[in-house]
C-alpha positions as CSV (number, residue, x, y, z in Angstrom):
1,M,-8.0,-17.8,19.4
2,S,-9.6,-15.0,17.9
3,K,-8.0,-12.6,15.0
4,S,-7.3,-9.2,16.0
5,K,-9.2,-6.2,14.7
6,P,-7.8,-4.4,11.7
7,L,-6.2,-1.4,13.0
8,V,-8.1,0.9,10.6
9,D,-11.8,0.8,9.4
10,A,-12.7,1.5,5.6
11,D,-12.3,5.2,5.7
12,G,-8.7,4.8,6.7
13,E,-9.8,6.3,10.4
14,V,-7.9,4.5,13.4
15,R,-9.4,3.0,16.0
16,T,-8.8,3.3,19.8
17,L,-6.0,1.0,20.6
18,T,-6.2,-1.3,24.0
19,A,-3.8,-3.0,25.7
20,A,-4.3,-6.3,24.0
21,D,-2.9,-4.3,20.8
22,M,0.5,-3.0,22.6
23,P,2.5,-6.7,22.9
24,H,1.6,-6.7,18.5
25,F,3.5,-3.2,18.2
26,R,7.9,-3.7,17.6
27,P,9.6,0.0,18.2
28,A,10.3,1.5,14.8
29,K,14.3,1.0,14.5
30,D,13.3,-2.6,13.8
31,V,9.9,-1.7,11.4
32,L,11.1,1.7,8.9
33,P,13.3,1.6,6.1
34,K,16.9,2.7,7.2
35,T,16.9,5.7,5.1
36,L,13.4,6.5,6.8
37,M,15.2,6.7,10.5
38,A,18.5,9.0,9.4
39,K,15.6,11.5,9.0
40,L,13.8,11.2,11.4
41,N,17.5,11.5,12.7
42,M,17.0,9.1,16.3
43,R,18.5,9.8,18.6
44,G,21.5,6.7,20.8
45,P,21.9,7.1,24.1
46,Q,23.9,10.1,25.2
47,K,27.5,9.8,25.6
48,S,29.3,10.5,28.3
49,P,30.2,13.4,29.5
50,T,26.9,14.9,29.2
51,K,26.8,18.2,28.0
52,E,25.2,20.6,30.6
53,R,22.1,22.7,28.8
54,I,22.6,26.5,29.8
55,T,21.8,29.7,28.3
56,I,23.9,32.3,27.0
57,R,23.4,36.1,26.1
58,L,25.8,36.0,22.4
59,S,25.4,38.9,19.8
60,P,23.3,38.6,16.9
61,E,26.3,38.1,14.2
62,V,28.2,35.3,16.2
63,V,25.1,33.0,16.5
64,Q,24.4,34.6,12.8
65,R,27.6,33.2,11.4
66,F,27.8,30.0,13.0
67,R,23.9,29.1,12.4
68,D,25.3,29.5,8.5
69,T,27.1,26.5,8.7
70,G,23.8,24.5,8.9
71,D,23.3,21.2,11.8
72,G,25.7,21.2,14.5
73,W,26.3,24.4,15.0
74,Q,25.6,24.8,18.5
75,T,28.1,21.2,18.5
76,R,30.8,24.3,17.0
77,V,30.1,26.2,19.6
78,D,31.6,24.3,21.6
79,M,34.3,23.4,20.1
80,A,35.4,26.7,19.6
81,L,35.0,27.4,22.7
82,K,37.3,25.1,24.1
83,D,39.8,25.5,21.8
84,W,39.9,29.4,23.4
85,L,39.7,27.7,26.6
86,K,43.3,26.2,25.5
87,L,44.6,29.5,25.8
88,H,43.2,31.2,28.0
89,Q,42.3,31.5,31.1
90,P,38.6,32.6,32.0
91,A,38.6,35.6,34.3
92,N,37.5,34.9,37.9
93,V,35.7,37.7,38.7
């Protein structure tokens, strides 16, 4: 059996990959350290029910207050709207 060619040359240049190279690759989650995977923010499958992507216009001060809370601010906007719906009935126009 022939030995496969190195992926990089002496200068560090990556050679063109072929279909024969593909079976040798493994998923990133299997080979990268867990700390790096956390930084890459790899997500799993979307949990059910999935959220719907929309466009909404909000005042700049509202958006900034939520953004200032850091990562996950859009989820917090969603939670705030859900809380509002518990106490209010949306207008039927």
